[in-house]
C-alpha positions as CSV (number, residue, x, y, z in Angstrom):
1,M,32.8,38.9,-10.7
2,F,31.1,35.6,-10.7
3,F,27.4,36.7,-10.4
4,S,28.1,39.2,-13.1
5,I,29.2,36.1,-15.2
6,L,26.4,34.2,-14.7
7,N,23.9,36.7,-15.0
8,G,25.1,37.8,-18.1
9,T,25.1,33.6,-19.3
10,L,21.5,33.5,-18.0
11,T,20.4,36.6,-20.1
12,V,21.8,35.0,-23.2
13,C,20.4,31.7,-22.7
14,R,17.1,33.2,-21.8
15,D,17.0,35.5,-25.0
16,A,18.3,32.8,-27.4
17,A,15.0,30.6,-25.8
18,G,13.3,33.4,-26.4
19,I,13.6,34.0,-30.1
20,A,13.5,30.7,-30.9
21,G,10.3,30.4,-29.0
22,N,9.0,33.3,-31.5
23,I,10.2,31.9,-34.5
24,F,8.7,28.6,-33.6
25,A,5.3,30.5,-32.0
26,F,5.3,32.2,-36.0
27,G,5.1,28.2,-37.3
28,L,2.3,27.5,-34.9
29,F,0.5,30.5,-36.2
30,I,0.9,29.7,-39.8
31,S,0.7,25.8,-39.3
32,P,-3.3,25.9,-39.5
33,I,-3.3,27.3,-42.9
34,P,-3.2,23.8,-44.9
35,T,-6.4,23.0,-42.6
36,F,-8.5,26.2,-43.7
37,K,-7.2,26.1,-47.4
38,R,-9.1,22.5,-47.0
39,I,-12.1,24.3,-45.3
40,I,-12.4,26.7,-48.1
41,R,-11.7,24.0,-50.8
42,N,-14.6,21.8,-49.5
43,Q,-16.9,24.7,-48.4
44,S,-17.2,23.1,-44.8
45,T,-15.6,22.5,-41.4
46,E,-16.2,18.7,-41.6
47,N,-15.2,17.3,-38.1
48,F,-12.3,19.8,-37.5
49,S,-13.1,21.9,-33.9
50,G,-12.8,25.3,-33.4
51,L,-12.0,24.7,-29.7
52,P,-8.3,25.4,-30.2
53,Y,-8.6,28.5,-32.2
54,I,-10.5,30.1,-29.3
55,Y,-8.5,29.0,-26.8
56,A,-5.4,29.9,-28.9
57,L,-7.2,33.3,-29.1
58,L,-7.7,33.7,-25.6
59,N,-4.3,32.9,-24.6
60,C,-2.9,35.2,-27.2
61,L,-5.1,38.2,-25.9
62,I,-4.1,37.4,-21.7
63,C,-0.3,36.7,-22.6
64,T,0.0,40.1,-24.8
65,W,-1.4,41.8,-22.0
66,Y,0.4,40.0,-19.6
67,G,3.5,41.2,-21.3
68,T,2.7,44.4,-21.6
69,P,4.9,47.1,-19.2
70,L,1.7,47.7,-17.3
71,V,2.0,44.2,-15.9
72,S,5.3,42.8,-15.8
73,H,8.8,43.9,-16.6
74,D,11.0,43.3,-19.7
75,N,8.5,40.5,-21.2
76,V,8.0,43.0,-24.7
77,L,8.6,39.9,-26.9
78,V,5.8,38.3,-24.9
79,M,3.6,41.0,-25.8
80,T,4.6,41.1,-29.6
81,V,4.4,37.5,-30.2
82,N,1.4,37.2,-28.6
83,S,-0.3,39.9,-30.3
84,I,0.7,39.0,-34.0
85,G,-0.7,35.3,-32.8
86,A,-4.1,36.8,-32.0
87,V,-4.6,38.4,-35.4
88,F,-3.7,35.1,-37.0
89,Q,-6.6,33.3,-34.6
90,I,-8.9,35.8,-35.3
91,T,-8.9,35.3,-39.0
92,Y,-9.2,31.4,-38.7
93,I,-11.9,31.9,-36.2
94,V,-14.0,34.2,-38.6
95,T,-13.1,31.6,-41.4
96,F,-14.3,29.1,-39.4
97,I,-17.4,30.6,-38.9
98,V,-18.3,31.5,-42.4
99,Y,-18.0,27.6,-43.7
100,A,-19.1,26.0,-40.4
101,D,-23.1,24.9,-40.2
102,K,-25.6,26.9,-38.5
103,E,-24.9,25.4,-35.0
104,K,-21.5,25.9,-34.8
105,K,-21.6,29.2,-36.6
106,M,-23.9,30.5,-33.6
107,R,-21.7,28.5,-30.9
108,M,-18.3,29.9,-32.0
109,L,-19.6,33.3,-32.1
110,G,-20.8,33.2,-28.6
111,M,-17.1,32.2,-27.6
112,L,-15.5,34.5,-29.4
113,L,-17.9,37.4,-27.9
114,G,-17.1,36.0,-24.5
115,V,-13.3,35.8,-25.1
116,F,-13.5,39.4,-26.0
117,G,-15.7,40.2,-22.8
118,L,-13.7,38.0,-20.4
119,L,-10.6,40.0,-21.9
120,A,-12.3,43.6,-20.9
121,I,-12.9,42.1,-17.5
122,I,-9.5,41.1,-16.8
123,V,-8.0,44.4,-17.9
124,A,-10.4,46.3,-16.4
125,G,-10.0,44.9,-13.2
126,S,-6.5,44.3,-13.2
127,L,-6.2,47.7,-13.5
128,Q,-7.8,48.3,-10.4
129,I,-5.0,46.7,-8.2
130,A,-2.9,49.3,-7.4
131,D,0.1,46.9,-6.4
132,R,2.3,46.6,-9.2
133,A,3.3,43.0,-7.6
134,T,0.1,41.9,-7.2
135,R,-1.3,42.5,-10.4
136,W,1.8,40.8,-11.9
137,I,0.7,37.6,-9.9
138,F,-2.9,38.3,-10.6
139,V,-2.4,38.6,-14.3
140,G,0.8,36.3,-14.4
141,L,-2.2,33.2,-12.8
142,L,-4.6,33.9,-15.5
143,S,-1.9,33.8,-18.4
144,C,-0.6,30.4,-16.6
145,A,-4.0,29.1,-16.5
146,S,-5.1,30.2,-20.0
147,L,-1.5,28.5,-21.8
148,I,-2.3,25.4,-20.0
149,S,-6.2,25.5,-21.4
150,M,-4.6,26.0,-24.5
151,F,-2.0,23.1,-24.5
152,A,-4.9,20.7,-22.8
153,S,-7.4,21.8,-25.7
154,P,-5.7,19.3,-28.5
155,L,-6.9,16.7,-25.6
156,F,-10.3,16.6,-27.6
157,I,-8.3,15.9,-31.1
158,I,-6.3,13.7,-29.1
159,N,-9.4,11.3,-28.0
160,L,-10.7,11.7,-32.2
161,V,-7.1,10.0,-32.9
162,I,-7.5,7.5,-30.5
163,R,-11.0,6.7,-31.1
164,T,-10.6,6.5,-35.1
165,R,-7.2,5.4,-35.2
166,S,-6.6,8.1,-37.9
167,V,-4.6,11.1,-37.4
168,E,-6.4,12.9,-40.4
169,F,-8.1,15.8,-38.3
170,M,-4.6,16.0,-36.4
171,P,-2.1,18.2,-38.5
172,F,1.4,17.0,-37.7
173,Y,2.7,20.7,-38.3
174,L,0.6,21.9,-35.5
175,S,1.4,19.1,-33.7
176,L,5.3,19.3,-34.4
177,S,5.2,23.8,-33.8
178,T,3.5,23.4,-30.3
179,F,6.1,21.0,-29.0
180,L,9.1,23.2,-30.4
181,M,6.9,26.3,-29.3
182,S,6.4,25.1,-25.8
183,T,9.6,23.4,-25.3
184,S,11.5,27.0,-26.2
185,F,9.4,28.7,-23.9
186,L,9.8,26.1,-20.9
187,L,13.6,27.0,-21.4
188,Y,12.9,30.8,-21.5
189,G,10.3,30.5,-18.4
190,V,13.5,28.3,-16.4
191,F,16.4,31.3,-17.5
192,N,13.7,33.8,-16.8
193,F,12.8,32.2,-13.0
194,D,9.3,33.0,-14.2
195,A,7.1,30.1,-13.2
196,F,3.9,31.7,-14.9
197,I,5.7,30.6,-18.4
198,Y,8.0,27.6,-17.4
199,V,4.9,25.9,-15.8
200,P,2.4,26.3,-18.4
201,N,5.2,25.3,-20.8
202,G,6.1,22.4,-19.3
203,I,2.8,20.7,-19.7
204,G,2.6,21.7,-22.9
205,T,5.8,19.9,-23.8
206,I,4.3,16.8,-22.6
207,L,1.4,17.3,-24.5
208,G,3.1,18.0,-27.3
209,I,5.2,14.6,-27.2
210,L,2.2,12.9,-26.8
211,Q,0.5,14.2,-29.8
212,L,3.8,13.4,-31.8
213,A,3.9,9.9,-30.7
214,L,0.0,9.2,-31.7
215,Y,0.9,10.7,-35.2
216,F,3.6,8.3,-35.6
217,R,1.9,5.4,-34.2
218,Y,-1.6,6.0,-36.0
219,K,0.3,7.9,-39.5
220,A,1.8,4.2,-40.1
221,K,-1.6,2.4,-39.5
222,S,-3.8,5.0,-41.9
223,M,-1.0,4.6,-44.2
224,E,-1.3,0.7,-44.3
225,E,-5.0,0.9,-44.7
226,S,-4.8,3.4,-47.9
227,N,-2.6,0.7,-49.1
228,E,-5.3,-1.8,-49.2
229,P,-7.5,-2.9,-52.4
230,L,-10.8,-1.2,-52.1
231,M,-13.8,-3.5,-51.7
232,V,-16.2,-3.5,-55.0
233,S,-19.9,-3.6,-54.3
234,Q,-21.7,-5.8,-56.2
235,A,-24.9,-4.6,-55.0
């Protein structure tokens, strides 16, 4: 009786965390929209990096495969939310390629093709593993690695923020959505006893806190500088 109640409670908590994670994930998917409005308006990708979207696409595709019944059990929500995320990321990447300079354009195209090629290898390779548990571990390790890579990708932006002391190229809602989503899936993974979910999302939570701390630290400084009177050239 006790264990039935405990299992029921864990299931409710897991589902609640999963639903919250799905909601915040959607917020994460749409958070770059202001950035791409700016890119389209200025007809240039400026100093924005396309790497986070490449990492995000790779992560979404691998996690979609991990969530399928062919790999894991009772993870359909993981599959659906990541497949939707993949559509968003492809849209962002195509837009980035359109407005990037020639060098960035070719680099992004190469990485995009590399992502699809890697996914094909992963799917074909994992289907060769007859044992279901071994296949789950194999794909789970890959999804864990891809999640960690995705959460680590903003380190490039973090470095830019620290170097320039400006948060211009680190959108606030992207950082906030990353933190909320990773925290929700951290709890989901804990309640579901799935280390392939709670380990990388735990790292994502820590990095999300770091991004938010940097944002509030340098946002205040950026506002102070913007309030300073402009220097008038006498040349």
